[in-house]
All heavy atoms as TSV, in Angstrom:
chain	resi	resn	atom	element	x	y	z
A	1	MET	N	N	0.866	-1.138	0.008
A	1	MET	CA	C	0.016	-0.032	-0.028
A	1	MET	C	C	0.914	1.254	-0.006
A	1	MET	O	O	1.857	1.347	0.804
A	1	MET	CB	C	-0.872	-0.005	1.232
A	1	MET	CG	C	-1.978	1.012	1.218
A	1	MET	SD	S	-3.108	0.911	2.660
A	1	MET	CE	C	-4.442	-0.055	1.990
A	2	THR	N	N	0.566	2.214	-0.897
A	2	THR	CA	C	1.352	3.390	-0.950
A	2	THR	C	C	0.997	4.353	0.215
A	2	THR	O	O	-0.045	4.135	0.914
A	2	THR	CB	C	1.098	4.187	-2.282
A	2	THR	OG1	O	-0.268	4.670	-2.255
A	2	THR	CG2	C	1.315	3.364	-3.429
A	3	THR	N	N	1.820	5.335	0.388
A	3	THR	CA	C	1.561	6.322	1.459
A	3	THR	C	C	0.238	6.996	1.209
A	3	THR	O	O	-0.530	7.207	2.148
A	3	THR	CB	C	2.684	7.421	1.483
A	3	THR	OG1	O	3.958	6.709	1.713
A	3	THR	CG2	C	2.445	8.420	2.592
A	4	VAL	N	N	-0.051	7.395	-0.029
A	4	VAL	CA	C	-1.398	8.067	-0.358
A	4	VAL	C	C	-2.522	7.137	-0.007
A	4	VAL	O	O	-3.509	7.545	0.571
A	4	VAL	CB	C	-1.433	8.533	-1.819
A	4	VAL	CG1	C	-2.787	9.047	-2.201
A	4	VAL	CG2	C	-0.300	9.573	-2.027
A	5	GLU	N	N	-2.401	5.857	-0.383
A	5	GLU	CA	C	-3.479	4.899	-0.084
A	5	GLU	C	C	-3.684	4.741	1.463
A	5	GLU	O	O	-4.815	4.702	1.884
A	5	GLU	CB	C	-3.187	3.569	-0.758
A	5	GLU	CG	C	-3.265	3.591	-2.242
A	5	GLU	CD	C	-2.699	2.264	-2.881
A	5	GLU	OE1	O	-1.890	1.583	-2.235
A	5	GLU	OE2	O	-3.153	2.005	-3.984
A	6	THR	N	N	-2.603	4.705	2.171
A	6	THR	CA	C	-2.657	4.605	3.638
A	6	THR	C	C	-3.380	5.813	4.196
A	6	THR	O	O	-4.222	5.767	5.081
A	6	THR	CB	C	-1.260	4.478	4.230
A	6	THR	OG1	O	-0.601	3.289	3.671
A	6	THR	CG2	C	-1.320	4.335	5.707
A	7	ILE	N	N	-2.938	6.984	3.696
A	7	ILE	CA	C	-3.540	8.282	4.233
A	7	ILE	C	C	-5.039	8.348	3.902
A	7	ILE	O	O	-5.861	8.667	4.740
A	7	ILE	CB	C	-2.817	9.489	3.709
A	7	ILE	CG1	C	-1.414	9.577	4.288
A	7	ILE	CG2	C	-3.576	10.729	3.993
A	7	ILE	CD1	C	-0.525	10.550	3.620
A	8	THR	N	N	-5.424	8.052	2.629
A	8	THR	CA	C	-6.825	8.099	2.252
A	8	THR	C	C	-7.661	7.098	2.978
A	8	THR	O	O	-8.808	7.371	3.344
A	8	THR	CB	C	-6.987	8.013	0.786
A	8	THR	OG1	O	-6.311	6.799	0.298
A	8	THR	CG2	C	-6.383	9.193	0.013
A	9	ALA	N	N	-7.071	5.938	3.289
A	9	ALA	CA	C	-7.843	4.913	4.038
A	9	ALA	C	C	-8.040	5.472	5.460
A	9	ALA	O	O	-9.149	5.238	5.950
A	9	ALA	CB	C	-7.124	3.598	4.009
A	10	ALA	N	N	-7.080	6.053	5.997
A	10	ALA	CA	C	-7.164	6.592	7.363
A	10	ALA	C	C	-8.229	7.697	7.374
A	10	ALA	O	O	-9.008	7.787	8.353
A	10	ALA	CB	C	-5.885	7.065	7.883
A	11	ILE	N	N	-8.152	8.577	6.396
A	11	ILE	CA	C	-9.099	9.710	6.410
A	11	ILE	C	C	-10.591	9.168	6.203
A	11	ILE	O	O	-11.504	9.730	6.814
A	11	ILE	CB	C	-8.857	10.663	5.193
A	11	ILE	CG1	C	-7.531	11.408	5.501
A	11	ILE	CG2	C	-9.958	11.643	4.967
A	11	ILE	CD1	C	-6.989	12.221	4.254
A	12	ALA	N	N	-10.754	8.118	5.476
A	12	ALA	CA	C	-12.120	7.508	5.354
A	12	ALA	C	C	-12.672	7.003	6.652
A	12	ALA	O	O	-13.875	6.920	6.794
A	12	ALA	CB	C	-12.013	6.358	4.339
A	13	GLN	N	N	-11.845	6.777	7.591
A	13	GLN	CA	C	-12.237	6.274	8.905
A	13	GLN	C	C	-12.562	7.421	9.944
A	13	GLN	O	O	-13.086	7.146	10.998
A	13	GLN	CB	C	-11.250	5.364	9.536
A	13	GLN	CG	C	-10.898	4.157	8.686
A	13	GLN	CD	C	-12.162	3.249	8.450
A	13	GLN	OE1	O	-12.916	2.981	9.363
A	13	GLN	NE2	N	-12.393	2.937	7.184
A	14	LEU	N	N	-12.232	8.670	9.509
A	14	LEU	CA	C	-12.345	9.794	10.485
A	14	LEU	C	C	-13.844	10.287	10.515
A	14	LEU	O	O	-14.567	10.154	9.590
A	14	LEU	CB	C	-11.494	10.960	10.064
A	14	LEU	CG	C	-10.006	10.726	10.083
A	14	LEU	CD1	C	-9.259	11.896	9.509
A	14	LEU	CD2	C	-9.540	10.478	11.504
A	15	PRO	N	N	-14.216	10.916	11.636
A	15	PRO	CA	C	-15.514	11.523	11.737
A	15	PRO	C	C	-15.537	12.781	10.818
A	15	PRO	O	O	-14.467	13.358	10.531
A	15	PRO	CB	C	-15.662	11.883	13.150
A	15	PRO	CG	C	-14.286	11.871	13.766
A	15	PRO	CD	C	-13.473	10.979	12.917
A	16	PRO	N	N	-16.674	13.213	10.437
A	16	PRO	CA	C	-16.737	14.342	9.488
A	16	PRO	C	C	-16.084	15.606	9.917
A	16	PRO	O	O	-15.573	16.306	9.163
A	16	PRO	CB	C	-18.297	14.584	9.378
A	16	PRO	CG	C	-18.984	13.279	9.785
A	16	PRO	CD	C	-17.974	12.594	10.718
A	17	GLU	N	N	-16.057	15.900	11.277
A	17	GLU	CA	C	-15.432	17.132	11.750
A	17	GLU	C	C	-13.936	17.083	11.431
A	17	GLU	O	O	-13.338	18.116	11.097
A	17	GLU	CB	C	-15.621	17.285	13.260
A	17	GLU	CG	C	-17.096	17.250	13.741
A	17	GLU	CD	C	-17.644	15.892	13.903
A	17	GLU	OE1	O	-16.897	14.947	14.213
A	17	GLU	OE2	O	-18.884	15.714	13.593
A	18	GLN	N	N	-13.305	15.885	11.594
A	18	GLN	CA	C	-11.836	15.858	11.369
A	18	GLN	C	C	-11.599	15.891	9.859
A	18	GLN	O	O	-10.564	16.423	9.469
A	18	GLN	CB	C	-11.288	14.554	12.035
A	18	GLN	CG	C	-11.346	14.700	13.560
A	18	GLN	CD	C	-10.791	13.415	14.239
A	18	GLN	OE1	O	-10.506	12.434	13.618
A	18	GLN	NE2	N	-10.605	13.500	15.522
A	19	VAL	N	N	-12.494	15.335	9.082
A	19	VAL	CA	C	-12.291	15.400	7.611
A	19	VAL	C	C	-12.373	16.871	7.217
A	19	VAL	O	O	-11.581	17.313	6.386
A	19	VAL	CB	C	-13.366	14.521	6.908
A	19	VAL	CG1	C	-13.247	14.781	5.363
A	19	VAL	CG2	C	-13.138	13.051	7.215
A	20	ALA	N	N	-13.250	17.612	7.820
A	20	ALA	CA	C	-13.410	19.020	7.481
A	20	ALA	C	C	-12.107	19.811	7.867
A	20	ALA	O	O	-11.683	20.717	7.159
A	20	ALA	CB	C	-14.582	19.607	8.242
A	21	GLN	N	N	-11.482	19.400	9.012
A	21	GLN	CA	C	-10.199	20.047	9.444
A	21	GLN	C	C	-9.166	19.763	8.365
A	21	GLN	O	O	-8.370	20.608	8.040
A	21	GLN	CB	C	-9.807	19.536	10.807
A	21	GLN	CG	C	-10.619	20.058	11.850
A	21	GLN	CD	C	-10.191	19.453	13.226
A	21	GLN	OE1	O	-9.707	18.351	13.300
A	21	GLN	NE2	N	-10.480	20.189	14.295
A	22	ILE	N	N	-9.093	18.556	7.854
A	22	ILE	CA	C	-8.118	18.163	6.886
A	22	ILE	C	C	-8.353	18.914	5.568
A	22	ILE	O	O	-7.448	19.461	4.920
A	22	ILE	CB	C	-8.041	16.658	6.598
A	22	ILE	CG1	C	-7.545	15.954	7.822
A	22	ILE	CG2	C	-7.220	16.287	5.375
A	22	ILE	CD1	C	-7.718	14.403	7.841
A	23	ARG	N	N	-9.676	19.030	5.214
A	23	ARG	CA	C	-9.990	19.769	3.973
A	23	ARG	C	C	-9.534	21.242	4.049
A	23	ARG	O	O	-8.974	21.790	3.152
A	23	ARG	CB	C	-11.490	19.641	3.739
A	23	ARG	CG	C	-11.889	20.296	2.397
A	23	ARG	CD	C	-13.363	20.137	2.137
A	23	ARG	NE	N	-13.769	18.671	2.019
A	23	ARG	CZ	C	-14.512	18.023	2.819
A	23	ARG	NH1	N	-15.110	18.653	3.879
A	23	ARG	NH2	N	-14.797	16.723	2.612
A	24	ALA	N	N	-9.764	21.831	5.277
A	24	ALA	CA	C	-9.400	23.228	5.449
A	24	ALA	C	C	-7.877	23.405	5.381
A	24	ALA	O	O	-7.335	24.330	4.772
A	24	ALA	CB	C	-9.895	23.711	6.849
A	25	TRP	N	N	-7.152	22.401	5.978
A	25	TRP	CA	C	-5.695	22.450	5.896
A	25	TRP	C	C	-5.222	22.349	4.475
A	25	TRP	O	O	-4.316	23.126	4.024
A	25	TRP	CB	C	-5.082	21.339	6.756
A	25	TRP	CG	C	-3.585	21.397	6.786
A	25	TRP	CD1	C	-2.779	22.158	7.560
A	25	TRP	CD2	C	-2.721	20.595	5.937
A	25	TRP	NE1	N	-1.476	21.880	7.256
A	25	TRP	CE2	C	-1.406	20.922	6.294
A	25	TRP	CE3	C	-2.929	19.668	4.975
A	25	TRP	CZ2	C	-0.308	20.392	5.620
A	25	TRP	CZ3	C	-1.807	19.058	4.325
A	25	TRP	CH2	C	-0.583	19.445	4.656
A	26	LEU	N	N	-5.796	21.466	3.713
A	26	LEU	CA	C	-5.396	21.287	2.314
A	26	LEU	C	C	-5.697	22.560	1.522
A	26	LEU	O	O	-4.937	22.910	0.626
A	26	LEU	CB	C	-6.078	20.043	1.659
A	26	LEU	CG	C	-5.603	18.693	2.162
A	26	LEU	CD1	C	-6.540	17.610	1.698
A	26	LEU	CD2	C	-4.193	18.429	1.683
A	27	ASP	N	N	-6.815	23.179	1.748
A	27	ASP	CA	C	-7.163	24.467	1.103
A	27	ASP	C	C	-6.224	25.516	1.382
A	27	ASP	O	O	-5.720	26.236	0.496
A	27	ASP	CB	C	-8.564	24.903	1.487
A	27	ASP	CG	C	-9.715	24.068	0.893
A	27	ASP	OD1	O	-9.460	23.285	-0.059
A	27	ASP	OD2	O	-10.859	24.202	1.424
A	28	GLU	N	N	-5.773	25.602	2.686
A	28	GLU	CA	C	-4.716	26.577	3.058
A	28	GLU	C	C	-3.408	26.297	2.344
A	28	GLU	O	O	-2.721	27.247	1.883
A	28	GLU	CB	C	-4.497	26.593	4.609
A	28	GLU	CG	C	-5.720	27.163	5.390
A	28	GLU	CD	C	-5.565	26.960	6.856
A	28	GLU	OE1	O	-4.478	26.553	7.309
A	28	GLU	OE2	O	-6.514	27.152	7.574
A	29	GLN	N	N	-3.048	25.057	2.246
A	29	GLN	CA	C	-1.789	24.695	1.556
A	29	GLN	C	C	-1.871	25.057	0.079
A	29	GLN	O	O	-0.913	25.618	-0.469
A	29	GLN	CB	C	-1.568	23.191	1.737
A	29	GLN	CG	C	-1.247	22.754	3.129
A	29	GLN	CD	C	-0.023	23.422	3.672
A	29	GLN	OE1	O	1.106	23.454	3.082
A	29	GLN	NE2	N	-0.132	24.010	4.813
A	30	ALA	N	N	-2.941	24.799	-0.543
A	30	ALA	CA	C	-3.133	25.117	-1.981
A	30	ALA	C	C	-3.062	26.653	-2.161
A	30	ALA	O	O	-2.427	27.055	-3.155
A	30	ALA	CB	C	-4.466	24.543	-2.529
A	31	GLU	N	N	-3.710	27.370	-1.283
A	31	GLU	CA	C	-3.673	28.825	-1.430
A	31	GLU	C	C	-2.200	29.338	-1.252
A	31	GLU	O	O	-1.761	30.230	-1.978
A	31	GLU	CB	C	-4.594	29.467	-0.386
A	31	GLU	CG	C	-6.077	29.338	-0.718
A	31	GLU	CD	C	-6.976	29.851	0.340
A	31	GLU	OE1	O	-6.515	30.667	1.211
A	31	GLU	OE2	O	-8.113	29.527	0.386
A	32	ALA	N	N	-1.523	28.792	-0.301
A	32	ALA	CA	C	-0.112	29.239	-0.045
A	32	ALA	C	C	0.788	28.900	-1.322
A	32	ALA	O	O	1.610	29.675	-1.624
A	32	ALA	CB	C	0.411	28.547	1.233
A	33	GLU	N	N	0.557	27.707	-1.875
A	33	GLU	CA	C	1.332	27.359	-3.057
A	33	GLU	C	C	1.021	28.251	-4.197
A	33	GLU	O	O	1.933	28.708	-4.935
A	33	GLU	CB	C	1.019	25.892	-3.422
A	33	GLU	CG	C	1.555	24.859	-2.477
A	33	GLU	CD	C	1.104	23.433	-2.778
A	33	GLU	OE1	O	0.636	23.167	-3.888
A	33	GLU	OE2	O	1.329	22.587	-1.936
A	34	TRP	N	N	-0.239	28.637	-4.372
A	34	TRP	CA	C	-0.690	29.521	-5.437
A	34	TRP	C	C	0.011	30.824	-5.257
A	34	TRP	O	O	0.500	31.483	-6.189
A	34	TRP	CB	C	-2.169	29.632	-5.447
A	34	TRP	CG	C	-2.725	30.673	-6.414
A	34	TRP	CD1	C	-3.154	31.910	-6.088
A	34	TRP	CD2	C	-2.848	30.518	-7.860
A	34	TRP	NE1	N	-3.561	32.535	-7.250
A	34	TRP	CE2	C	-3.355	31.745	-8.389
A	34	TRP	CE3	C	-2.483	29.585	-8.751
A	34	TRP	CZ2	C	-3.601	31.956	-9.701
A	34	TRP	CZ3	C	-2.750	29.794	-10.100
A	34	TRP	CH2	C	-3.301	30.957	-10.547
A	35	ASP	N	N	-0.085	31.441	-4.038
A	35	ASP	CA	C	0.513	32.705	-3.698
A	35	ASP	C	C	1.981	32.671	-4.030
A	35	ASP	O	O	2.582	33.636	-4.614
A	35	ASP	CB	C	0.233	33.082	-2.301
A	35	ASP	CG	C	-1.182	33.460	-1.991
A	35	ASP	OD1	O	-1.956	33.660	-2.943
A	35	ASP	OD2	O	-1.567	33.544	-0.815
A	36	ALA	N	N	2.744	31.600	-3.621
A	36	ALA	CA	C	4.090	31.508	-3.881
A	36	ALA	C	C	4.408	31.469	-5.380
A	36	ALA	O	O	5.443	32.119	-5.795
A	36	ALA	CB	C	4.688	30.209	-3.177
A	37	ARG	N	N	3.624	30.766	-6.166
A	37	ARG	CA	C	3.844	30.746	-7.583
A	37	ARG	C	C	3.651	32.130	-8.221
A	37	ARG	O	O	4.477	32.525	-9.069
A	37	ARG	CB	C	2.909	29.747	-8.257
A	37	ARG	CG	C	3.478	28.342	-8.263
A	37	ARG	CD	C	2.602	27.395	-9.106
A	37	ARG	NE	N	1.895	26.510	-8.121
A	37	ARG	CZ	C	0.702	26.043	-8.215
A	37	ARG	NH1	N	-0.012	26.332	-9.291
A	37	ARG	NH2	N	0.146	25.334	-7.315
A	38	ILE	N	N	2.590	32.794	-7.746
A	38	ILE	CA	C	2.343	34.172	-8.342
A	38	ILE	C	C	3.516	35.068	-7.998
A	38	ILE	O	O	3.988	35.862	-8.835
A	38	ILE	CB	C	1.004	34.709	-7.819
A	38	ILE	CG1	C	-0.176	33.976	-8.348
A	38	ILE	CG2	C	0.857	36.256	-8.119
A	38	ILE	CD1	C	-0.376	34.091	-9.808
A	39	GLU	N	N	3.983	35.022	-6.757
A	39	GLU	CA	C	5.105	35.882	-6.321
A	39	GLU	C	C	6.314	35.508	-7.097
A	39	GLU	O	O	7.081	36.415	-7.576
A	39	GLU	CB	C	5.344	35.690	-4.853
A	39	GLU	CG	C	4.261	36.325	-3.931
A	39	GLU	CD	C	4.460	36.060	-2.498
A	39	GLU	OE1	O	5.508	35.507	-2.063
A	39	GLU	OE2	O	3.542	36.368	-1.688
A	40	GLN	N	N	6.574	34.243	-7.339
A	40	GLN	CA	C	7.767	33.830	-8.072
A	40	GLN	C	C	7.691	34.336	-9.560
A	40	GLN	O	O	8.587	34.864	-10.088
A	40	GLN	CB	C	7.891	32.287	-8.088
A	40	GLN	CG	C	9.164	31.756	-8.669
A	40	GLN	CD	C	9.185	30.245	-8.552
A	40	GLN	OE1	O	8.130	29.547	-8.600
A	40	GLN	NE2	N	10.357	29.665	-8.440
A	41	ASP	N	N	6.457	34.161	-10.152
A	41	ASP	CA	C	6.271	34.703	-11.522
A	41	ASP	C	C	6.448	36.201	-11.599
A	41	ASP	O	O	7.055	36.692	-12.535
A	41	ASP	CB	C	4.880	34.347	-12.057
A	41	ASP	CG	C	4.789	32.817	-12.388
A	41	ASP	OD1	O	5.807	32.100	-12.427
A	41	ASP	OD2	O	3.640	32.362	-12.637
A	42	GLU	N	N	5.946	36.890	-10.619
A	42	GLU	CA	C	6.065	38.359	-10.553
A	42	GLU	C	C	7.588	38.762	-10.473
A	42	GLU	O	O	8.009	39.621	-11.197
A	42	GLU	CB	C	5.317	38.924	-9.390
A	42	GLU	CG	C	5.145	40.435	-9.381
A	42	GLU	CD	C	6.327	41.183	-8.836
A	42	GLU	OE1	O	6.935	40.728	-7.862
A	42	GLU	OE2	O	6.650	42.257	-9.345
A	43	ARG	N	N	8.314	38.126	-9.551
A	43	ARG	CA	C	9.714	38.439	-9.426
A	43	ARG	C	C	10.508	38.135	-10.719
A	43	ARG	O	O	11.443	38.777	-11.117
A	43	ARG	CB	C	10.383	37.614	-8.266
A	43	ARG	CG	C	10.098	38.212	-6.911
A	43	ARG	CD	C	10.919	37.547	-5.793
A	43	ARG	NE	N	10.772	36.158	-5.697
A	43	ARG	CZ	C	9.844	35.555	-5.031
A	43	ARG	NH1	N	8.973	36.268	-4.331
A	43	ARG	NH2	N	9.759	34.206	-4.969
A	44	ALA	N	N	10.105	37.139	-11.478
A	44	ALA	CA	C	10.702	36.703	-12.727
A	44	ALA	C	C	10.277	37.573	-13.902
A	44	ALA	O	O	10.797	37.396	-15.024
A	44	ALA	CB	C	10.451	35.220	-13.036
A	45	GLY	N	N	9.335	38.464	-13.694
A	45	GLY	CA	C	8.894	39.384	-14.717
A	45	GLY	C	C	7.841	38.771	-15.636
A	45	GLY	O	O	7.544	39.396	-16.691
A	46	LYS	N	N	7.359	37.606	-15.307
A	46	LYS	CA	C	6.379	36.968	-16.152
A	46	LYS	C	C	5.056	37.648	-16.217
A	46	LYS	O	O	4.185	37.381	-17.120
A	46	LYS	CB	C	6.128	35.544	-15.695
A	46	LYS	CG	C	7.365	34.632	-15.901
A	46	LYS	CD	C	7.092	33.248	-15.443
A	46	LYS	CE	C	8.357	32.386	-15.656
A	46	LYS	NZ	N	8.100	31.008	-15.253
A	47	LEU	N	N	4.755	38.559	-15.300
A	47	LEU	CA	C	3.429	39.237	-15.290
A	47	LEU	C	C	3.584	40.651	-15.872
A	47	LEU	O	O	2.584	41.350	-15.976
A	47	LEU	CB	C	2.906	39.264	-13.864
A	47	LEU	CG	C	2.791	37.937	-13.169
A	47	LEU	CD1	C	2.289	38.109	-11.736
A	47	LEU	CD2	C	1.799	37.026	-13.964
A	48	ASP	N	N	4.773	41.103	-16.251
A	48	ASP	CA	C	4.975	42.498	-16.646
A	48	ASP	C	C	4.122	42.802	-17.886
A	48	ASP	O	O	3.520	43.883	-17.924
A	48	ASP	CB	C	6.487	42.700	-16.992
A	48	ASP	CG	C	7.346	42.707	-15.771
A	48	ASP	OD1	O	6.801	42.683	-14.589
A	48	ASP	OD2	O	8.536	42.712	-15.916
A	49	ALA	N	N	4.058	41.940	-18.876
A	49	ALA	CA	C	3.351	42.173	-20.118
A	49	ALA	C	C	1.846	42.371	-19.744
A	49	ALA	O	O	1.177	43.251	-20.353
A	49	ALA	CB	C	3.514	41.081	-21.135
A	50	LEU	N	N	1.334	41.539	-18.856
A	50	LEU	CA	C	-0.077	41.678	-18.513
A	50	LEU	C	C	-0.387	42.969	-17.759
A	50	LEU	O	O	-1.354	43.664	-18.046
A	50	LEU	CB	C	-0.417	40.508	-17.554
A	50	LEU	CG	C	-0.543	39.117	-18.209
A	50	LEU	CD1	C	-0.775	38.048	-17.151
A	50	LEU	CD2	C	-1.577	39.039	-19.288
A	51	ALA	N	N	0.579	43.395	-16.911
A	51	ALA	CA	C	0.387	44.647	-16.210
A	51	ALA	C	C	0.461	45.815	-17.194
A	51	ALA	O	O	-0.396	46.756	-17.136
A	51	ALA	CB	C	1.441	44.806	-15.152
A	52	GLU	N	N	1.403	45.789	-18.114
A	52	GLU	CA	C	1.542	46.857	-19.128
A	52	GLU	C	C	0.219	46.929	-19.952
A	52	GLU	O	O	-0.219	48.024	-20.302
A	52	GLU	CB	C	2.724	46.598	-19.975
A	52	GLU	CG	C	4.034	46.857	-19.209
A	52	GLU	CD	C	5.294	46.379	-20.006
A	52	GLU	OE1	O	5.140	46.094	-21.198
A	52	GLU	OE2	O	6.336	46.335	-19.387
A	53	ARG	N	N	-0.273	45.822	-20.345
A	53	ARG	CA	C	-1.471	45.757	-21.167
A	53	ARG	C	C	-2.672	46.404	-20.347
A	53	ARG	O	O	-3.442	47.188	-20.897
A	53	ARG	CB	C	-1.829	44.324	-21.614
A	53	ARG	CG	C	-3.053	44.197	-22.466
A	53	ARG	CD	C	-3.234	42.812	-22.884
A	53	ARG	NE	N	-4.575	42.530	-23.240
A	53	ARG	CZ	C	-5.115	41.408	-23.369
A	53	ARG	NH1	N	-4.451	40.295	-23.138
A	53	ARG	NH2	N	-6.394	41.245	-23.652
A	54	ALA	N	N	-2.797	45.973	-19.150
A	54	ALA	CA	C	-3.930	46.483	-18.320
A	54	ALA	C	C	-3.805	47.991	-18.127
A	54	ALA	O	O	-4.820	48.735	-18.239
A	54	ALA	CB	C	-3.908	45.778	-17.002
A	55	LEU	N	N	-2.584	48.525	-17.919
A	55	LEU	CA	C	-2.379	49.975	-17.718
A	55	LEU	C	C	-2.680	50.661	-19.050
A	55	LEU	O	O	-3.270	51.782	-19.073
A	55	LEU	CB	C	-0.975	50.238	-17.239
A	55	LEU	CG	C	-0.704	49.789	-15.829
A	55	LEU	CD1	C	0.778	49.892	-15.489
A	55	LEU	CD2	C	-1.568	50.641	-14.878
A	56	ALA	N	N	-2.280	50.053	-20.101
A	56	ALA	CA	C	-2.526	50.730	-21.457
A	56	ALA	C	C	-4.007	50.737	-21.744
A	56	ALA	O	O	-4.546	51.804	-22.232
A	56	ALA	CB	C	-1.805	49.972	-22.604
A	57	GLU	N	N	-4.747	49.721	-21.445
A	57	GLU	CA	C	-6.200	49.714	-21.696
A	57	GLU	C	C	-6.868	50.667	-20.766
A	57	GLU	O	O	-7.801	51.418	-21.170
A	57	GLU	CB	C	-6.744	48.299	-21.442
A	57	GLU	CG	C	-6.411	47.341	-22.579
A	57	GLU	CD	C	-6.934	45.953	-22.422
A	57	GLU	OE1	O	-7.730	45.710	-21.438
A	57	GLU	OE2	O	-6.647	45.076	-23.213
A	58	HIS	N	N	-6.428	50.795	-19.530
A	58	HIS	CA	C	-6.983	51.776	-18.600
A	58	HIS	C	C	-6.719	53.180	-19.088
A	58	HIS	O	O	-7.588	54.089	-19.159
A	58	HIS	CB	C	-6.427	51.618	-17.214
A	58	HIS	CG	C	-7.018	52.581	-16.244
A	58	HIS	ND1	N	-8.317	52.484	-15.837
A	58	HIS	CD2	C	-6.491	53.597	-15.560
A	58	HIS	CE1	C	-8.527	53.459	-14.958
A	58	HIS	NE2	N	-7.450	54.186	-14.826
A	59	GLY	N	N	-5.481	53.444	-19.538
A	59	GLY	CA	C	-5.126	54.760	-20.105
A	59	GLY	C	C	-5.887	55.107	-21.367
A	59	GLY	O	O	-6.148	56.333	-21.592
A	60	ALA	N	N	-6.319	54.102	-22.098
A	60	ALA	CA	C	-7.086	54.356	-23.338
A	60	ALA	C	C	-8.591	54.505	-23.029
A	60	ALA	O	O	-9.391	54.590	-23.964
A	60	ALA	CB	C	-6.849	53.233	-24.288
A	61	GLY	N	N	-9.009	54.398	-21.738
A	61	GLY	CA	C	-10.346	54.531	-21.374
A	61	GLY	C	C	-11.181	53.328	-21.605
A	61	GLY	O	O	-12.449	53.362	-21.723
A	62	LYS	N	N	-10.545	52.132	-21.732
A	62	LYS	CA	C	-11.293	50.887	-21.991
A	62	LYS	C	C	-11.681	50.173	-20.719
A	62	LYS	O	O	-12.100	48.973	-20.773
A	62	LYS	CB	C	-10.401	49.941	-22.859
A	62	LYS	CG	C	-10.081	50.505	-24.201
A	62	LYS	CD	C	-9.274	49.521	-25.014
A	62	LYS	CE	C	-8.986	50.070	-26.418
A	62	LYS	NZ	N	-8.122	49.128	-27.157
A	63	THR	N	N	-11.563	50.773	-19.600
A	63	THR	CA	C	-12.003	50.181	-18.330
A	63	THR	C	C	-13.150	50.918	-17.751
A	63	THR	O	O	-13.493	52.058	-18.176
A	63	THR	CB	C	-10.827	50.154	-17.351
A	63	THR	OG1	O	-10.406	51.578	-17.105
A	63	THR	CG2	C	-9.649	49.383	-17.857
A	64	ARG	N	N	-13.741	50.318	-16.756
A	64	ARG	CA	C	-14.896	51.043	-16.065
A	64	ARG	C	C	-14.781	50.698	-14.575
A	64	ARG	O	O	-14.222	49.658	-14.201
A	64	ARG	CB	C	-16.221	50.564	-16.625
A	64	ARG	CG	C	-16.433	49.080	-16.507
A	64	ARG	CD	C	-17.766	48.733	-17.336
A	64	ARG	NE	N	-17.793	47.307	-17.524
A	64	ARG	CZ	C	-18.479	46.461	-16.839
A	64	ARG	NH1	N	-19.293	46.901	-15.872
A	64	ARG	NH2	N	-18.521	45.169	-17.069
A	65	PRO	N	N	-15.273	51.555	-13.749
A	65	PRO	CA	C	-15.272	51.334	-12.284
A	65	PRO	C	C	-15.992	50.083	-11.917
A	65	PRO	O	O	-16.986	49.714	-12.561
A	65	PRO	CB	C	-15.929	52.519	-11.654
A	65	PRO	CG	C	-15.961	53.561	-12.770
A	65	PRO	CD	C	-15.969	52.852	-14.069
A	66	LEU	N	N	-15.562	49.384	-10.873
A	66	LEU	CA	C	-16.229	48.185	-10.404
A	66	LEU	C	C	-17.460	48.501	-9.629
A	66	LEU	O	O	-17.606	49.446	-8.974
A	66	LEU	CB	C	-15.326	47.356	-9.545
A	66	LEU	CG	C	-14.091	46.750	-10.283
A	66	LEU	CD1	C	-13.210	46.027	-9.341
A	66	LEU	CD2	C	-14.580	45.769	-11.333
């Protein structure tokens, strides 16, 4: 049995409250990974073209208030 199979089998035996805690933890982990990737892309300049395009569109009056 793999580690993942062992973990999922153990989770299947937990009460719903503890499964919810694990789900919340996994969600937090996913959000932290996403934030780290965005920050890494920003530092590498991968978002510069998008920012320039958005600023150009705003300057050309192609945006509207939210």
